[in-house]
N, C-alpha and C positions, 0 to 999 in steps of 0.2 A: 651527613645524613638529607638535611633538611631542605640545602641548597640542591637537589637535583633534579634537571624536570621534569615533571609530572608526564609529561605525555613519551615520555622515553618507559615510563612503564605498562607494562605489556597488562597487566587489571585496568588499564582504563581506554585500551584502544578498543573504537566501537565498531559494531557488526552488524548487521541488518539479520535482525529475529525473524523476521516475516515482513511476504510483499500480498496486500489484498484487494483484489481487482476486481470490483462492484460495477456492475452496471444496470443499471435501474429503468424498463422501460416506463411504465407508467401505468402497463397494463397487464393482465395475464393470456392467455389463448397462443397464435401461432408465433405472434412477434416476442414471447419471453422464450420458446422453443430455441429457436432462431438465434437467442443471445448468447443460452446457453451453449448453442452448437458452438459458438465462434471464440467464447471463452476454454474453451475444450480444446479447441483445437489450439489456442495463445498457449496454456497451461500444459498439457497430459494427463490434466486433473478430471474430475468430476463432482463439476457445480452446483450449488447450494442454492434454492430458492427463498427467497426471503418475503415476508406477510405486510400490508400495509398494517398500522399501527391501529388506525381509524379509519370515520370514512370522510372523503372532502366531495363533496356534490361538486362541486365545481370542476375536480379532474376526472370527474368520475370511476374514483377505486370506494371501494367498500372494506370493512372490516375484514382482513385474515386474507384479503386476494389477496393473488403471488404476485406481485409488481416488479421484483425483481430477483438477477443472481449474481450470487457474489462465490469465490475461489481462494482458498488461501498458499498461496506457497512459499515454501522453505527454503534455506543451503542458496546451492549452486544456481540454480532454477533460477531463484529467487532474483538474483542479480543481471543473471543472463538479461530479466525478462524487464526490470529495472534498465539495464543501459539502454534496452531500443525504445524503449517508454522515454528515458532523457535526451536521449535523441531527437527523438522528435519532439521537441519542445526546445533543441537546439541547447541542453545544459541552461538553461535560462528558470528562473523562478523564484516571485516575487516575494516577502518575505513572511507575509502574510501564511504563507502559505508552509510555514514554521510553525507547532505548536508547541506550550510551553515543559508539555512532557515529553521533547526531546523527538517527534512522530513530523514529518513530513509527508501532503500529500500532495495531487497537480490529476488535470483532468486533460485526456487527449477528446477529440471531436471524429474521431474518423478510427477506426480498427485496423484499415487497413495500412496504412501510414508504417504499423509495428512488423510488416515484411509480410502479412497474411494475403492470401489469394483473393477478388473481390468474384464473389458469386451471387451473381443475378437472382439469385433466390434464398439467401439470407439476407440484404441491403449491407446497408453500413450502419455500424450502431459507431457512439462513445462510450467513452468509459471513465473507473476512475480508479486513481492507483495512490496508495496508503502505505507506508512505510516505515513499522513500524525498529526504530532501534535501541538495540542493550550493549551493556559493558559486561565483559564474563564476572561471571559472580551472581548473576543475577535469578541462578536456581533458589536460591535459598528460602527466597520466598516463595516460591512456587514447589517443593520440594513438600512430601506427605511426611515422613517425620524430620519434627524439630523446626519446622519450620522456623524463618526471624525478615524481618524488616530489614527492607536495604540502605543503606545510610543516605544519609543526605548528599555527602558530596561527591558519592557512587551513582548517583542517579542522575540520569541525562538530562540535559538542558536545550533550551532552545540555542543558544549561541554554540553550545557543543556541537549540536544537527546540523548550525548549516556552515561551523570550520569543518567537519567531517567532508560534506557537499560538494563545498570551496577544493578539501584537498584533495578528494579523490575523483572526483569527476572533473575539477578543472572546472566547476557549476562557475556562474554570477548570481548575485539571485541582487533585484532589485528594486 
């Protein structure tokens, strides 16, 4: 039983828990609402506004001023959007894009590369994509009744997420 390959175990397979798309404009007002409209077109979900944590005079932002929008997508829709975003990046990511907890993120410069129509009144926005990978059984740490810790051997590592990206998308890590 010990000589069995771990990759055939169903509980060791990785899947996308969620995809977080962030579009930081750096100012409140009309540009921020247009960025929210772009995210809503892309995901068919209502985006959430994020506030600045503190005042930065050189950037011209004040504390608690709305400066960005983000949306969380799960399930099949997350895979579909991730496919389109990785196609823009030509399935190439850097090693520094992957973090130690098994997540990875990257950014694109123009939202029109994702297949959305260009609207002159809206403009062009860049956005950041962040993917959280999990294994089956992670619910034990989040459930209300009898929560438990996920074991060290079951947590997703940086190498696991890099291997998943290379196998699933035939991606290249630079």
